[in-house]
MARDOTOR-653231 format. One record per residue (C-alpha): z, x, y; residue in three letters; chain; residue number from 1. Coordinates in nm, 3 decimals. Layout:
<recs>
+---------+---------+---------+------+------+-----+
|      zz |      xx |      yy | code | unit | pos |
+---------+---------+---------+------+------+-----+
|       Z |       X |       Y |  ALA |    A | NUM |
...
+---------+---------+---------+------+------+-----+
</recs>
This chain:
<recs>
+---------+---------+---------+------+------+-----+
|      zz |      xx |      yy | code | unit | pos |
+---------+---------+---------+------+------+-----+
|   3.144 |  -1.031 |   6.415 |  MET |    A |   1 |
|   2.925 |  -0.811 |   6.616 |  LEU |    A |   2 |
|   2.716 |  -0.974 |   6.885 |  GLY |    A |   3 |
|   2.347 |  -0.929 |   6.918 |  LYS |    A |   4 |
|   2.244 |  -0.606 |   7.078 |  ARG |    A |   5 |
|   2.063 |  -0.645 |   7.411 |  ARG |    A |   6 |
|   1.708 |  -0.517 |   7.402 |  ARG |    A |   7 |
|   1.634 |  -0.263 |   7.673 |  PRO |    A |   8 |
|   1.370 |  -0.369 |   7.920 |  MET |    A |   9 |
|   1.210 |  -0.027 |   7.925 |  GLY |    A |  10 |
|   0.928 |   0.041 |   8.165 |  CYS |    A |  11 |
|   0.761 |  -0.301 |   8.131 |  SER |    A |  12 |
|   1.021 |  -0.481 |   8.345 |  GLY |    A |  13 |
|   0.995 |  -0.234 |   8.632 |  ASN |    A |  14 |
|   0.618 |  -0.225 |   8.605 |  LEU |    A |  15 |
|   0.593 |  -0.603 |   8.641 |  SER |    A |  16 |
|   0.778 |  -0.578 |   8.973 |  LYS |    A |  17 |
|   0.549 |  -0.306 |   9.104 |  VAL |    A |  18 |
|   0.220 |  -0.457 |   8.980 |  THR |    A |  19 |
|   0.166 |  -0.693 |   9.280 |  PRO |    A |  20 |
|   0.171 |  -0.397 |   9.515 |  PHE |    A |  21 |
|  -0.124 |  -0.241 |   9.334 |  PHE |    A |  22 |
|  -0.338 |  -0.536 |   9.444 |  TYR |    A |  23 |
|  -0.261 |  -0.447 |   9.804 |  LEU |    A |  24 |
|  -0.385 |  -0.090 |   9.771 |  LEU |    A |  25 |
|  -0.758 |  -0.162 |   9.839 |  PRO |    A |  26 |
|  -0.678 |  -0.358 |  10.155 |  SER |    A |  27 |
|  -0.422 |  -0.100 |  10.260 |  LEU |    A |  28 |
|  -0.675 |   0.179 |  10.206 |  PHE |    A |  29 |
|  -0.937 |   0.000 |  10.418 |  ILE |    A |  30 |
|  -0.678 |  -0.070 |  10.690 |  PHE |    A |  31 |
|  -0.572 |   0.296 |  10.704 |  ILE |    A |  32 |
|  -0.929 |   0.429 |  10.716 |  ILE |    A |  33 |
|  -1.080 |   0.181 |  10.961 |  PHE |    A |  34 |
|  -0.784 |   0.075 |  11.176 |  VAL |    A |  35 |
|  -0.483 |   0.307 |  11.160 |  PHE |    A |  36 |
|  -0.666 |   0.642 |  11.164 |  VAL |    A |  37 |
|  -0.903 |   0.541 |  11.451 |  PRO |    A |  38 |
|  -0.604 |   0.416 |  11.650 |  PHE |    A |  39 |
|  -0.429 |   0.752 |  11.605 |  LEU |    A |  40 |
|  -0.750 |   0.927 |  11.713 |  GLN |    A |  41 |
|  -0.768 |   0.706 |  12.021 |  THR |    A |  42 |
|  -0.411 |   0.799 |  12.111 |  ILE |    A |  43 |
|  -0.501 |   1.168 |  12.081 |  PHE |    A |  44 |
|  -0.821 |   1.125 |  12.285 |  TYR |    A |  45 |
|  -0.624 |   0.947 |  12.559 |  SER |    A |  46 |
|  -0.449 |   1.279 |  12.628 |  PHE |    A |  47 |
|  -0.780 |   1.464 |  12.666 |  CYS |    A |  48 |
|  -1.032 |   1.510 |  12.943 |  LYS |    A |  49 |
|  -1.392 |   1.480 |  12.835 |  TRP |    A |  50 |
|  -1.658 |   1.689 |  13.010 |  ASP |    A |  51 |
|  -1.928 |   1.571 |  12.769 |  THR |    A |  52 |
|  -1.921 |   1.331 |  12.471 |  PRO |    A |  53 |
|  -1.881 |   1.632 |  12.241 |  SER |    A |  54 |
|  -1.646 |   1.853 |  12.445 |  HIS |    A |  55 |
|  -1.292 |   1.780 |  12.555 |  TYR |    A |  56 |
|  -0.979 |   1.965 |  12.665 |  VAL |    A |  57 |
|  -0.616 |   1.859 |  12.642 |  PHE |    A |  58 |
|  -0.500 |   1.707 |  12.973 |  ALA |    A |  59 |
|  -0.154 |   1.570 |  12.893 |  GLY |    A |  60 |
|  -0.067 |   1.247 |  13.073 |  PHE |    A |  61 |
|  -0.338 |   1.290 |  13.337 |  ALA |    A |  62 |
|  -0.537 |   0.988 |  13.218 |  ASN |    A |  63 |
|  -0.229 |   0.764 |  13.225 |  TYR |    A |  64 |
|  -0.134 |   0.891 |  13.569 |  ALA |    A |  65 |
|  -0.488 |   0.809 |  13.682 |  LYS |    A |  66 |
|  -0.454 |   0.455 |  13.551 |  LEU |    A |  67 |
|  -0.140 |   0.397 |  13.756 |  SER |    A |  68 |
|  -0.349 |   0.456 |  14.070 |  ARG |    A |  69 |
|  -0.659 |   0.270 |  13.948 |  ASP |    A |  70 |
|  -0.700 |  -0.065 |  14.126 |  ASP |    A |  71 |
|  -0.960 |  -0.183 |  13.873 |  ALA |    A |  72 |
|  -0.716 |  -0.124 |  13.587 |  PHE |    A |  73 |
|  -0.439 |  -0.310 |  13.768 |  ILE |    A |  74 |
|  -0.678 |  -0.599 |  13.836 |  PHE |    A |  75 |
|  -0.775 |  -0.609 |  13.468 |  SER |    A |  76 |
|  -0.409 |  -0.632 |  13.361 |  ILE |    A |  77 |
|  -0.347 |  -0.920 |  13.603 |  LYS |    A |  78 |
|  -0.661 |  -1.094 |  13.483 |  HIS |    A |  79 |
|  -0.558 |  -1.050 |  13.119 |  ASN |    A |  80 |
|  -0.221 |  -1.213 |  13.191 |  LEU |    A |  81 |
|  -0.388 |  -1.507 |  13.366 |  ILE |    A |  82 |
|  -0.640 |  -1.533 |  13.084 |  TRP |    A |  83 |
|  -0.363 |  -1.529 |  12.825 |  LEU |    A |  84 |
|  -0.166 |  -1.798 |  13.008 |  GLY |    A |  85 |
|  -0.465 |  -2.031 |  13.034 |  ILE |    A |  86 |
|  -0.547 |  -1.970 |  12.668 |  THR |    A |  87 |
|  -0.207 |  -2.105 |  12.568 |  PHE |    A |  88 |
|  -0.211 |  -2.387 |  12.823 |  ALA |    A |  89 |
|  -0.557 |  -2.525 |  12.746 |  PHE |    A |  90 |
|  -0.677 |  -2.482 |  12.387 |  PRO |    A |  91 |
|  -0.347 |  -2.420 |  12.209 |  PHE |    A |  92 |
|  -0.112 |  -2.676 |  12.365 |  LEU |    A |  93 |
|  -0.375 |  -2.948 |  12.397 |  ILE |    A |  94 |
|  -0.482 |  -2.902 |  12.036 |  SER |    A |  95 |
|  -0.117 |  -2.932 |  11.930 |  LEU |    A |  96 |
|  -0.079 |  -3.262 |  12.117 |  ILE |    A |  97 |
|  -0.417 |  -3.389 |  11.998 |  LEU |    A |  98 |
|  -0.330 |  -3.311 |  11.634 |  SER |    A |  99 |
|  -0.017 |  -3.523 |  11.675 |  TYR |    A | 100 |
|  -0.226 |  -3.810 |  11.812 |  ILE |    A | 101 |
|  -0.480 |  -3.781 |  11.528 |  LEU |    A | 102 |
|  -0.217 |  -3.781 |  11.252 |  MET |    A | 103 |
|  -0.234 |  -4.153 |  11.176 |  ASP |    A | 104 |
|  -0.574 |  -4.231 |  11.325 |  MET |    A | 105 |
|  -0.862 |  -4.349 |  11.107 |  LYS |    A | 106 |
|  -1.154 |  -4.107 |  11.099 |  GLY |    A | 107 |
|  -0.935 |  -3.831 |  11.239 |  SER |    A | 108 |
|  -1.074 |  -3.570 |  10.997 |  LEU |    A | 109 |
|  -1.427 |  -3.633 |  11.125 |  SER |    A | 110 |
|  -1.306 |  -3.599 |  11.481 |  LEU |    A | 111 |
|  -1.131 |  -3.271 |  11.405 |  SER |    A | 112 |
|  -1.453 |  -3.137 |  11.254 |  LEU |    A | 113 |
|  -1.646 |  -3.244 |  11.563 |  ILE |    A | 114 |
|  -1.396 |  -3.060 |  11.780 |  TYR |    A | 115 |
|  -1.457 |  -2.750 |  11.566 |  PHE |    A | 116 |
|  -1.829 |  -2.733 |  11.656 |  ILE |    A | 117 |
|  -1.781 |  -2.518 |  11.973 |  PRO |    A | 118 |
|  -1.596 |  -2.260 |  11.763 |  SER |    A | 119 |
|  -1.896 |  -2.197 |  11.540 |  ILE |    A | 120 |
|  -2.140 |  -2.147 |  11.827 |  LEU |    A | 121 |
|  -2.239 |  -1.783 |  11.886 |  PRO |    A | 122 |
|  -2.084 |  -1.643 |  12.207 |  PRO |    A | 123 |
|  -2.434 |  -1.577 |  12.345 |  ALA |    A | 124 |
|  -2.531 |  -1.943 |  12.300 |  ALA |    A | 125 |
|  -2.203 |  -2.070 |  12.446 |  ALA |    A | 126 |
|  -2.232 |  -1.830 |  12.742 |  GLY |    A | 127 |
|  -2.592 |  -1.930 |  12.815 |  ALA |    A | 128 |
|  -2.503 |  -2.299 |  12.799 |  MET |    A | 129 |
|  -2.210 |  -2.265 |  13.038 |  TRP |    A | 130 |
|  -2.417 |  -2.053 |  13.275 |  LEU |    A | 131 |
|  -2.643 |  -2.357 |  13.312 |  LEU |    A | 132 |
|  -2.338 |  -2.575 |  13.373 |  ILE |    A | 133 |
|  -2.198 |  -2.340 |  13.639 |  TYR |    A | 134 |
|  -2.531 |  -2.245 |  13.805 |  ALA |    A | 135 |
|  -2.505 |  -2.295 |  14.185 |  PRO |    A | 136 |
|  -2.840 |  -2.470 |  14.240 |  HIS |    A | 137 |
|  -2.949 |  -2.616 |  13.905 |  ILE |    A | 138 |
|  -2.609 |  -2.641 |  13.740 |  GLY |    A | 139 |
|  -2.494 |  -2.969 |  13.587 |  VAL |    A | 140 |
|  -2.149 |  -2.947 |  13.745 |  LEU |    A | 141 |
|  -2.278 |  -2.908 |  14.100 |  ASN |    A | 142 |
|  -2.535 |  -3.182 |  14.035 |  TYR |    A | 143 |
|  -2.258 |  -3.435 |  13.974 |  PHE |    A | 144 |
|  -2.066 |  -3.306 |  14.275 |  LEU |    A | 145 |
|  -2.369 |  -3.371 |  14.495 |  ARG |    A | 146 |
|  -2.401 |  -3.722 |  14.352 |  LEU |    A | 147 |
|  -2.048 |  -3.782 |  14.477 |  LEU |    A | 148 |
|  -2.141 |  -3.651 |  14.822 |  GLY |    A | 149 |
|  -1.961 |  -3.321 |  14.778 |  LEU |    A | 150 |
|  -2.094 |  -2.971 |  14.831 |  GLU |    A | 151 |
|  -2.177 |  -2.747 |  14.537 |  GLY |    A | 152 |
|  -1.954 |  -2.455 |  14.450 |  TRP |    A | 153 |
|  -2.018 |  -2.101 |  14.329 |  THR |    A | 154 |
|  -1.810 |  -2.142 |  14.015 |  TRP |    A | 155 |
|  -1.858 |  -1.786 |  13.892 |  LEU |    A | 156 |
|  -1.779 |  -1.633 |  14.230 |  GLY |    A | 157 |
|  -1.485 |  -1.413 |  14.320 |  ALA |    A | 158 |
|  -1.241 |  -1.700 |  14.381 |  GLU |    A | 159 |
|  -1.291 |  -1.919 |  14.076 |  THR |    A | 160 |
|  -1.492 |  -1.703 |  13.832 |  GLY |    A | 161 |
|  -1.199 |  -1.604 |  13.612 |  LEU |    A | 162 |
|  -1.069 |  -1.960 |  13.585 |  TYR |    A | 163 |
|  -1.415 |  -2.101 |  13.516 |  ALA |    A | 164 |
|  -1.471 |  -1.852 |  13.235 |  LEU |    A | 165 |
|  -1.128 |  -1.922 |  13.090 |  SER |    A | 166 |
|  -1.234 |  -2.286 |  13.055 |  VAL |    A | 167 |
|  -1.542 |  -2.164 |  12.865 |  LEU |    A | 168 |
|  -1.324 |  -1.954 |  12.635 |  PHE |    A | 169 |
|  -1.074 |  -2.236 |  12.588 |  GLY |    A | 170 |
|  -1.354 |  -2.479 |  12.504 |  TRP |    A | 171 |
|  -1.494 |  -2.245 |  12.239 |  SER |    A | 172 |
|  -1.149 |  -2.173 |  12.090 |  PHE |    A | 173 |
|  -1.009 |  -2.525 |  12.118 |  PHE |    A | 174 |
|  -1.167 |  -2.657 |  11.796 |  GLY |    A | 175 |
|  -1.026 |  -2.377 |  11.582 |  PHE |    A | 176 |
|  -0.670 |  -2.447 |  11.695 |  CYS |    A | 177 |
|  -0.715 |  -2.822 |  11.645 |  THR |    A | 178 |
|  -0.851 |  -2.785 |  11.293 |  LEU |    A | 179 |
|  -0.572 |  -2.551 |  11.180 |  ILE |    A | 180 |
|  -0.286 |  -2.753 |  11.327 |  ILE |    A | 181 |
|  -0.429 |  -3.093 |  11.232 |  TYR |    A | 182 |
|  -0.474 |  -2.990 |  10.867 |  ASN |    A | 183 |
|  -0.117 |  -2.862 |  10.867 |  ALA |    A | 184 |
|   0.012 |  -3.204 |  10.973 |  THR |    A | 185 |
|  -0.090 |  -3.333 |  10.631 |  GLY |    A | 186 |
|   0.183 |  -3.120 |  10.471 |  SER |    A | 187 |
|   0.462 |  -3.280 |  10.675 |  ILE |    A | 188 |
|   0.695 |  -3.494 |  10.466 |  ASN |    A | 189 |
|   0.629 |  -3.852 |  10.581 |  ARG |    A | 190 |
|   0.978 |  -3.954 |  10.471 |  ALA |    A | 191 |
|   1.122 |  -3.732 |  10.744 |  ILE |    A | 192 |
|   0.899 |  -3.893 |  11.004 |  ILE |    A | 193 |
|   0.990 |  -4.243 |  10.890 |  GLU |    A | 194 |
|   1.361 |  -4.156 |  10.891 |  ALA |    A | 195 |
|   1.330 |  -4.019 |  11.244 |  ALA |    A | 196 |
|   1.157 |  -4.341 |  11.355 |  LYS |    A | 197 |
|   1.434 |  -4.550 |  11.202 |  ILE |    A | 198 |
|   1.685 |  -4.343 |  11.400 |  ASP |    A | 199 |
|   1.496 |  -4.432 |  11.717 |  GLY |    A | 200 |
|   1.279 |  -4.122 |  11.763 |  ALA |    A | 201 |
|   0.931 |  -4.193 |  11.894 |  SER |    A | 202 |
|   0.670 |  -4.046 |  12.121 |  GLY |    A | 203 |
|   0.773 |  -3.717 |  12.278 |  PHE |    A | 204 |
|   1.110 |  -3.701 |  12.099 |  LYS |    A | 205 |
|   0.941 |  -3.735 |  11.760 |  LEU |    A | 206 |
|   0.685 |  -3.474 |  11.860 |  PHE |    A | 207 |
|   0.941 |  -3.223 |  11.987 |  ARG |    A | 208 |
|   1.219 |  -3.266 |  11.730 |  ASN |    A | 209 |
|   1.024 |  -3.339 |  11.410 |  VAL |    A | 210 |
|   0.654 |  -3.254 |  11.431 |  ILE |    A | 211 |
|   0.673 |  -2.918 |  11.610 |  VAL |    A | 212 |
|   0.956 |  -2.775 |  11.390 |  PRO |    A | 213 |
|   0.765 |  -2.886 |  11.079 |  SER |    A | 214 |
|   0.456 |  -2.696 |  11.198 |  LEU |    A | 215 |
|   0.636 |  -2.370 |  11.263 |  LYS |    A | 216 |
|   0.419 |  -2.149 |  11.043 |  LYS |    A | 217 |
|   0.080 |  -2.294 |  11.151 |  PRO |    A | 218 |
|   0.188 |  -2.273 |  11.514 |  ILE |    A | 219 |
|   0.293 |  -1.911 |  11.464 |  LEU |    A | 220 |
|  -0.039 |  -1.821 |  11.301 |  PHE |    A | 221 |
|  -0.245 |  -2.003 |  11.565 |  THR |    A | 222 |
|  -0.048 |  -1.863 |  11.858 |  SER |    A | 223 |
|  -0.075 |  -1.505 |  11.728 |  ILE |    A | 224 |
|  -0.448 |  -1.545 |  11.666 |  PHE |    A | 225 |
|  -0.496 |  -1.703 |  12.011 |  ALA |    A | 226 |
|  -0.296 |  -1.428 |  12.183 |  ALA |    A | 227 |
|  -0.479 |  -1.141 |  12.012 |  ILE |    A | 228 |
|  -0.819 |  -1.304 |  12.070 |  THR |    A | 229 |
|  -0.740 |  -1.363 |  12.437 |  ALA |    A | 230 |
|  -0.609 |  -1.010 |  12.491 |  MET |    A | 231 |
|  -0.925 |  -0.859 |  12.342 |  ASN |    A | 232 |
|  -1.186 |  -1.094 |  12.491 |  THR |    A | 233 |
|  -1.511 |  -0.917 |  12.571 |  PHE |    A | 234 |
|  -1.821 |  -1.113 |  12.472 |  ASP |    A | 235 |
|  -1.772 |  -1.416 |  12.700 |  VAL |    A | 236 |
|  -1.722 |  -1.199 |  13.009 |  ILE |    A | 237 |
|  -2.003 |  -0.957 |  12.927 |  TYR |    A | 238 |
|  -2.259 |  -1.230 |  12.862 |  ILE |    A | 239 |
|  -2.182 |  -1.424 |  13.180 |  THR |    A | 240 |
|  -2.058 |  -1.199 |  13.465 |  THR |    A | 241 |
|  -2.004 |  -0.850 |  13.314 |  ARG |    A | 242 |
|  -1.674 |  -0.838 |  13.501 |  GLY |    A | 243 |
|  -1.821 |  -0.923 |  13.840 |  GLY |    A | 244 |
|  -1.860 |  -0.998 |  14.116 |  PRO |    A | 245 |
|  -1.686 |  -0.668 |  14.182 |  GLY |    A | 246 |
|  -1.381 |  -0.675 |  13.955 |  TYR |    A | 247 |
|  -1.315 |  -1.048 |  13.997 |  ALA |    A | 248 |
|  -1.352 |  -1.130 |  13.626 |  THR |    A | 249 |
|  -1.277 |  -0.787 |  13.480 |  GLU |    A | 250 |
|  -1.058 |  -0.786 |  13.169 |  LEU |    A | 251 |
|  -0.920 |  -0.480 |  12.994 |  MET |    A | 252 |
|  -1.184 |  -0.493 |  12.719 |  ALA |    A | 253 |
|  -1.473 |  -0.512 |  12.967 |  THR |    A | 254 |
|  -1.314 |  -0.235 |  13.174 |  TYR |    A | 255 |
|  -1.310 |  -0.011 |  12.865 |  ILE |    A | 256 |
|  -1.681 |  -0.082 |  12.820 |  TYR |    A | 257 |
|  -1.746 |   0.003 |  13.186 |  ARG |    A | 258 |
|  -1.556 |   0.333 |  13.157 |  LEU |    A | 259 |
|  -1.735 |   0.443 |  12.839 |  VAL |    A | 260 |
|  -2.094 |   0.331 |  12.894 |  PHE |    A | 261 |
|  -2.130 |   0.330 |  13.274 |  MET |    A | 262 |
|  -1.890 |   0.597 |  13.399 |  ILE |    A | 263 |
|  -1.871 |   0.816 |  13.085 |  ASN |    A | 264 |
|  -1.495 |   0.856 |  13.129 |  ASP |    A | 265 |
|  -1.394 |   0.865 |  12.764 |  PHE |    A | 266 |
|  -1.037 |   0.987 |  12.816 |  GLY |    A | 267 |
|  -0.945 |   0.710 |  13.058 |  THR |    A | 268 |
|  -1.115 |   0.454 |  12.835 |  ALA |    A | 269 |
|  -0.905 |   0.576 |  12.542 |  ALA |    A | 270 |
|  -0.589 |   0.543 |  12.755 |  ALA |    A | 271 |
|  -0.679 |   0.183 |  12.845 |  VAL |    A | 272 |
|  -0.747 |   0.114 |  12.476 |  SER |    A | 273 |
|  -0.401 |   0.244 |  12.384 |  VAL |    A | 274 |
|  -0.238 |   0.026 |  12.649 |  VAL |    A | 275 |
|  -0.434 |  -0.277 |  12.527 |  LEU |    A | 276 |
|  -0.346 |  -0.206 |  12.163 |  GLY |    A | 277 |
|   0.025 |  -0.163 |  12.235 |  LEU |    A | 278 |
|   0.026 |  -0.477 |  12.449 |  ALA |    A | 279 |
|  -0.131 |  -0.678 |  12.165 |  SER |    A | 280 |
|   0.119 |  -0.541 |  11.912 |  ILE |    A | 281 |
|   0.414 |  -0.610 |  12.144 |  SER |    A | 282 |
|   0.296 |  -0.964 |  12.214 |  LEU |    A | 283 |
|   0.258 |  -1.033 |  11.842 |  THR |    A | 284 |
|   0.609 |  -0.898 |  11.774 |  ALA |    A | 285 |
|   0.756 |  -1.120 |  12.048 |  ILE |    A | 286 |
|   0.584 |  -1.430 |  11.910 |  LEU |    A | 287 |
|   0.702 |  -1.356 |  11.556 |  VAL |    A | 288 |
|   1.059 |  -1.302 |  11.673 |  ARG |    A | 289 |
|   1.066 |  -1.619 |  11.883 |  GLU |    A | 290 |
|   0.930 |  -1.839 |  11.607 |  PHE |    A | 291 |
|   1.136 |  -1.695 |  11.321 |  TRP |    A | 292 |
|   1.477 |  -1.647 |  11.472 |  ARG |    A | 293 |
+---------+---------+---------+------+------+-----+
</recs>
């Protein structure tokens, strides 16, 4: 007895596998036009010397050689590294610990939404508010220091300006991290937590061995977003100190602005942009590798 003949799939089976990729085409097209192509243009412009905004000549690696001798550029790299470190230490790590504390607390959702309020404030409003807090003579912070019999401090001066502004940035970014990670704690299997408690895990051991591994994907997303945002910070610095005094609070993004709009050095600005872009891509790749290996 002959068996039933198998019906050929034809083109429909292969088409069903390819169909999802067609939905990506609009986003891919927008990415290529507005991100990939401009980045390639920036790389090309970084090898050019610009006499005027409309005239340039090829200069090879002259702009990159200039950066290696540029103290302001070196300062901006150091400041970006400090800024990045504080970004992870303050808003990201504290929000991770706070989300763990809020897991079983009544009214925790309301608290997480309250923490999110600084994240929805416009940078101009947040900068103006913290300028009043840090003001040497009328600032709230120095007012309380004087009540304690201490002298006021120039918080946005050369010594502490970068650290003071990093607190501002961390405060404005803290709520976003808390909301993302706290909402992700609701997807953790409570049976695993209860089993870990029965086995004697509590406090820090429960946090390190159960909670953090269960939040791997949200932590990866939040850390990548925090790293990219920190690496490309511009608005907070520009609104408050514009990179000053001197280069004390200069970041790479504000240095690019200074080169383009104050010095009219488009080639060097393009070179700094390429360095900043490659640094952001490399940092993202490192984070992805560390979390997914």
